[in-house]
DSSP file (Angstrom, degrees, kcal/mol; ACC not computed):
  #  RESIDUE AA STRUCTURE BP1 BP2  ACC     N-H-->O    O-->H-N    N-H-->O    O-->H-N    TCO  KAPPA ALPHA  PHI   PSI    X-CA   Y-CA   Z-CA
    1    1 A X              0   0    0      0, 0.0     2,-0.5     0, 0.0    13,-0.2   0.000 360.0 360.0 360.0 137.9    1.1  -15.8  -13.3
    2    2 A X  E     -A   13   0A   0     11,-3.0    11,-2.4    34,-0.1     2,-0.3  -0.977 360.0-151.4-123.1 119.2   -1.5  -13.2  -13.2
    3    3 A X  E     -A   12   0A   0     -2,-0.5     2,-0.4     9,-0.2     9,-0.3  -0.689   5.9-166.5 -90.9 146.8   -1.7  -10.3  -15.7
    4    4 A X    >   -     0   0    0      7,-2.5     3,-1.4    -2,-0.3    -2,-0.0  -0.910   3.8-165.5-130.6 103.5   -3.1   -7.0  -14.8
    5    5 A X  T 3  S+     0   0    0     -2,-0.4    -1,-0.1     1,-0.3     7,-0.0   0.768  86.3  51.7 -67.2 -27.4   -3.8   -4.7  -17.8
    6    6 A X  T 3  S+     0   0    0      5,-0.0    -1,-0.3     0, 0.0     5,-0.1   0.314  81.1 128.3 -95.8  11.9   -4.3   -1.5  -15.9
    7    7 A X    <   -     0   0    0     -3,-1.4     4,-0.1     4,-0.1    37,-0.0  -0.332  47.1-154.2 -72.7 148.1   -0.9   -1.8  -14.0
    8    8 A X  S    S+     0   0    0     -2,-0.0    -1,-0.1     0, 0.0     3,-0.1   0.945  84.2   1.8 -88.0 -52.1    1.4    1.1  -14.0
    9    9 A X  S    S+     0   0    0      1,-0.2     2,-0.4     2,-0.0    -2,-0.1   0.828 128.5  50.6-101.4 -47.8    4.8   -0.3  -13.5
   10   10 A X        -     0   0    0      1,-0.1    -1,-0.2     0, 0.0     3,-0.1  -0.767  53.1-175.2 -96.3 141.0    4.2   -4.0  -13.2
   11   11 A X  S    S+     0   0    0     -2,-0.4    -7,-2.5     1,-0.2     2,-0.3   0.610  70.4  19.8-108.1 -12.6    2.2   -5.8  -15.8
   12   12 A X  E     -A    3   0A   0     -9,-0.3     2,-0.4    -7,-0.0    -9,-0.2  -0.982  60.6-145.0-147.3 161.1    2.1   -9.2  -14.2
   13   13 A X  E     -A    2   0A   0    -11,-2.4   -11,-3.0    -2,-0.3     2,-0.5  -0.964  11.1-146.1-127.5 147.1    2.5  -11.0  -10.8
   14   14 A X        -     0   0    0     -2,-0.4     2,-0.5   -13,-0.2    -2,-0.0  -0.953  12.6-167.6-112.9 124.7    4.0  -14.4  -10.1
   15   15 A X        -     0   0    0     -2,-0.5     2,-0.6     2,-0.0    21,-0.0  -0.958  11.5-147.8-113.1 129.2    2.5  -16.5   -7.2
   16   16 A X        -     0   0    0     -2,-0.5     2,-0.4   -15,-0.0    -2,-0.0  -0.845  20.6-175.0 -94.7 118.0    4.4  -19.6   -6.0
   17   17 A X        -     0   0    0     -2,-0.6     2,-0.0     2,-0.0    -2,-0.0  -0.906  29.2-110.3-121.4 140.4    1.9  -22.2   -4.7
   18   18 A X    >   -     0   0    0     -2,-0.4     3,-1.7     1,-0.1     4,-0.4  -0.343  25.6-122.2 -62.8 143.9    2.9  -25.4   -3.1
   19   19 A X  T 3  S+     0   0    0      1,-0.3     3,-0.4     2,-0.1     4,-0.3   0.852 111.7  44.9 -61.2 -33.2    2.2  -28.6   -5.3
   20   20 A X  T 3> S+     0   0    0      1,-0.2     4,-2.8     2,-0.1     5,-0.3   0.309  84.9  98.1 -94.3  13.9    0.0  -30.1   -2.6
   21   21 A X  H <> S+     0   0    0     -3,-1.7     4,-1.6     1,-0.2     6,-0.2   0.933  85.5  44.0 -67.9 -38.7   -1.9  -27.0   -1.8
   22   22 A X  H  >>S+     0   0    0     -4,-0.4     4,-1.2    -3,-0.4     5,-1.0   0.862 118.1  45.0 -72.5 -34.4   -5.0  -27.8   -4.0
   23   23 A X  H  45S+     0   0    0     -4,-0.3    -2,-0.2     1,-0.2    -1,-0.2   0.922 116.3  44.0 -81.0 -40.0   -5.1  -31.4   -2.8
   24   24 A X  H  <5S+     0   0    0     -4,-2.8    -2,-0.2     1,-0.2    -1,-0.2   0.768 123.2  36.2 -76.1 -24.8   -4.6  -30.7    1.0
   25   25 A X  H  <5S-     0   0    0     -4,-1.6    -1,-0.2    -5,-0.3    -2,-0.2   0.584 104.7-122.7-105.2 -11.7   -7.0  -27.8    1.0
   26   26 A X  T  <5 +     0   0    0     -4,-1.2     2,-0.3     1,-0.2    -3,-0.2   0.892  61.2 139.7  75.7  37.3   -9.6  -29.1   -1.4
   27   27 A X      < -     0   0    0     -5,-1.0    -1,-0.2    -6,-0.2    -2,-0.1  -0.842  46.6-126.4-107.3 145.3   -9.5  -26.2   -3.8
   28   28 A X     >  -     0   0    0     -2,-0.3     4,-1.9     1,-0.1     5,-0.1  -0.415  28.4-110.0 -86.9 170.8   -9.5  -26.1   -7.6
   29   29 A X  H  > S+     0   0    0      1,-0.2     4,-2.1     2,-0.2     5,-0.2   0.879 119.4  56.2 -67.3 -39.6   -7.0  -24.5   -9.9
   30   30 A X  H  > S+     0   0    0      1,-0.2     4,-2.5     2,-0.2    -1,-0.2   0.890 105.2  50.8 -55.9 -42.8   -9.6  -21.9  -10.8
   31   31 A X  H  > S+     0   0    0      2,-0.2     4,-2.3     1,-0.2     5,-0.2   0.912 109.2  50.4 -67.6 -41.2  -10.1  -21.0   -7.2
   32   32 A X  H  X S+     0   0    0     -4,-1.9     4,-2.0     1,-0.2    -2,-0.2   0.941 112.5  48.1 -59.4 -46.1   -6.4  -20.5   -6.6
   33   33 A X  H  X S+     0   0    0     -4,-2.1     4,-2.3     2,-0.2    -2,-0.2   0.853 110.0  50.0 -65.4 -41.5   -6.2  -18.3   -9.7
   34   34 A X  H  X S+     0   0    0     -4,-2.5     4,-2.1     2,-0.2    -1,-0.2   0.877 111.1  50.9 -68.6 -33.4   -9.3  -16.2   -8.6
   35   35 A X  H  X S+     0   0    0     -4,-2.3     4,-2.0     2,-0.2    -2,-0.2   0.884 111.2  48.9 -71.1 -35.7   -7.6  -15.8   -5.1
   36   36 A X  H  X S+     0   0    0     -4,-2.0     4,-2.5    -5,-0.2    -2,-0.2   0.904 110.0  49.8 -70.8 -42.0   -4.5  -14.6   -6.7
   37   37 A X  H  X S+     0   0    0     -4,-2.3     4,-2.4     2,-0.2    -2,-0.2   0.887 109.9  51.3 -64.5 -38.4   -6.2  -12.2   -8.9
   38   38 A X  H  X S+     0   0    0     -4,-2.1     4,-2.1     2,-0.2    -2,-0.2   0.883 111.1  48.2 -62.9 -42.4   -8.1  -10.8   -5.9
   39   39 A X  H  X S+     0   0    0     -4,-2.0     4,-2.1     2,-0.2    -2,-0.2   0.886 111.8  49.0 -60.6 -42.5   -4.9  -10.3   -4.0
   40   40 A X  H  X S+     0   0    0     -4,-2.5     4,-2.3     2,-0.2     5,-0.2   0.933 112.1  49.1 -61.3 -46.8   -3.3   -8.7   -6.9
   41   41 A X  H  X S+     0   0    0     -4,-2.4     4,-2.0     1,-0.2    -2,-0.2   0.904 112.0  48.0 -62.5 -43.7   -6.3   -6.3   -7.4
   42   42 A X  H  X S+     0   0    0     -4,-2.1     4,-1.6     2,-0.2    -1,-0.2   0.850 113.7  47.1 -70.4 -33.5   -6.4   -5.3   -3.7
   43   43 A X  H  X S+     0   0    0     -4,-2.1     4,-1.5     2,-0.2    -1,-0.2   0.874 111.3  49.5 -74.7 -33.3   -2.6   -4.6   -3.6
   44   44 A X  H  X S+     0   0    0     -4,-2.3     4,-1.0     1,-0.2    -2,-0.2   0.841 113.3  48.2 -75.8 -30.2   -2.6   -2.6   -6.7
   45   45 A X  H  X S+     0   0    0     -4,-2.0     4,-0.8    -5,-0.2    -1,-0.2   0.885 108.3  54.0 -77.0 -29.9   -5.6   -0.5   -5.5
   46   46 A X  H >X S+     0   0    0     -4,-1.6     4,-0.7     1,-0.2     3,-0.6   0.851 105.3  52.6 -70.6 -32.3   -4.1    0.2   -2.1
   47   47 A X  H 3< S+     0   0    0     -4,-1.5     3,-0.4     1,-0.2    -1,-0.2   0.841 107.1  52.7 -72.0 -28.7   -0.9    1.5   -3.6
   48   48 A X  H 3< S+     0   0    0     -4,-1.0    -1,-0.2     1,-0.2    -2,-0.2   0.703  99.1  63.4 -75.3 -16.1   -2.7    4.0   -5.7
   49   49 A X  H << S+     0   0    0     -4,-0.8     2,-0.2    -3,-0.6    -1,-0.2   0.699  81.7 100.9 -84.6 -17.3   -4.7    5.4   -2.8
   50   50 A X     <  -     0   0    0     -4,-0.7     2,-0.5    -3,-0.4    -3,-0.0  -0.440  51.1-172.5 -66.4 127.9   -1.6    6.7   -1.1
   51   51 A X        -     0   0    0     -2,-0.2     2,-0.4     2,-0.0    -2,-0.0  -0.958  10.7-149.2-124.5 124.5   -0.9   10.3   -1.4
   52   52 A X        -     0   0    0     -2,-0.5     2,-0.2     1,-0.0     3,-0.1  -0.692  15.2-130.9 -92.8 137.0    2.4   11.8   -0.2
   53   53 A X        -     0   0    0     -2,-0.4     5,-0.1     1,-0.1    -1,-0.0  -0.548  30.4-104.5 -85.1 147.6    2.5   15.3    1.1
   54   54 A X    >>  -     0   0    0     -2,-0.2     3,-1.6     1,-0.1     4,-0.9  -0.371  29.1-111.4 -67.0 150.4    5.2   17.6   -0.3
   55   55 A X  H 3> S+     0   0    0      1,-0.3     4,-2.1     2,-0.2     5,-0.1   0.694 113.5  68.4 -53.1 -21.9    8.1   18.4    2.0
   56   56 A X  H 3> S+     0   0    0      1,-0.2     4,-2.2     2,-0.2    -1,-0.3   0.862  94.6  57.0 -67.6 -31.3    7.0   22.0    2.2
   57   57 A X  H <> S+     0   0    0     -3,-1.6     4,-2.2     2,-0.2    -1,-0.2   0.952 109.2  44.5 -68.5 -46.2    4.0   20.9    4.2
   58   58 A X  H  X S+     0   0    0     -4,-0.9     4,-2.5     1,-0.2    -2,-0.2   0.920 113.1  52.2 -62.3 -42.1    6.3   19.2    6.9
   59   59 A X  H  X S+     0   0    0     -4,-2.1     4,-2.3     1,-0.2    -1,-0.2   0.842 111.0  44.9 -64.8 -35.5    8.5   22.1    6.9
   60   60 A X  H  X S+     0   0    0     -4,-2.2     4,-1.8     2,-0.2    -1,-0.2   0.842 113.0  51.5 -77.6 -35.3    5.6   24.5    7.5
   61   61 A X  H  X S+     0   0    0     -4,-2.2     4,-2.2    -5,-0.2    -2,-0.2   0.905 111.5  48.7 -66.1 -39.7    4.1   22.1   10.3
   62   62 A X  H  X S+     0   0    0     -4,-2.5     4,-2.5     1,-0.2     5,-0.2   0.963 112.3  47.1 -67.0 -47.5    7.6   22.0   12.0
   63   63 A X  H  X S+     0   0    0     -4,-2.3     4,-2.2     1,-0.2    -1,-0.2   0.849 111.9  50.4 -67.2 -27.0    7.9   25.8   11.9
   64   64 A X  H  X S+     0   0    0     -4,-1.8     4,-2.3     2,-0.2    -1,-0.2   0.917 110.6  50.2 -72.4 -35.9    4.4   26.3   13.2
   65   65 A X  H  X S+     0   0    0     -4,-2.2     4,-2.5     2,-0.2    -2,-0.2   0.928 111.3  47.8 -64.4 -43.4    5.2   23.9   16.0
   66   66 A X  H  X S+     0   0    0     -4,-2.5     4,-2.8     1,-0.2    -1,-0.2   0.900 111.6  51.6 -64.5 -41.2    8.3   25.7   16.9
   67   67 A X  H  X S+     0   0    0     -4,-2.2     4,-2.3     2,-0.2    -1,-0.2   0.895 110.3  48.4 -61.3 -40.1    6.4   29.0   16.8
   68   68 A X  H  X S+     0   0    0     -4,-2.3     4,-2.5     2,-0.2    -2,-0.2   0.912 112.2  48.0 -64.2 -45.1    3.8   27.7   19.1
   69   69 A X  H  X S+     0   0    0     -4,-2.5     4,-2.2     1,-0.2    -2,-0.2   0.885 113.1  49.3 -60.1 -40.7    6.4   26.4   21.5
   70   70 A X  H  X S+     0   0    0     -4,-2.8     4,-2.4     2,-0.2    -2,-0.2   0.911 111.6  47.8 -66.1 -43.1    8.2   29.6   21.4
   71   71 A X  H  X S+     0   0    0     -4,-2.3     4,-2.5     2,-0.2    -2,-0.2   0.888 111.6  50.2 -64.5 -41.8    5.0   31.7   22.1
   72   72 A X  H  X S+     0   0    0     -4,-2.5     4,-2.6     1,-0.2     5,-0.2   0.924 112.8  46.2 -66.8 -41.8    4.0   29.4   25.0
   73   73 A X  H  X S+     0   0    0     -4,-2.2     4,-1.3     1,-0.2    -2,-0.2   0.880 112.7  50.7 -70.5 -32.3    7.5   29.7   26.6
   74   74 A X  H  < S+     0   0    0     -4,-2.4    -2,-0.2     2,-0.2    -1,-0.2   0.911 114.3  44.1 -65.4 -43.3    7.5   33.5   26.0
   75   75 A X  H  < S+     0   0    0     -4,-2.5    -2,-0.2     1,-0.2    -1,-0.2   0.853 128.9  24.4 -75.6 -37.0    4.1   33.9   27.6
   76   76 A X  H  <        0   0    0     -4,-2.6    -1,-0.2    -5,-0.2    -2,-0.2   0.398 360.0 360.0-110.1   6.3    4.5   31.7   30.6
   77   77 A X     <        0   0    0     -4,-1.3    -1,-0.1    -5,-0.2    -3,-0.1   0.392 360.0 360.0 -89.7 360.0    8.4   31.8   30.9
């Protein structure tokens, strides 16, 4: 279990690791924990970077596209 103090919705993550993972791959428990923390940090950072545009932006882009199509068909039609 990895705790992340700066999390918004989730405060911890649970990673399920095979029993033989450390033995077969030659890694220590500290290395497994460090990798889990790195993955949790990367995932939480990428979720914060996304910004969604408001629906008004898509409506205006669609209206502009229709306007351009109408103008082109009126000029060349």
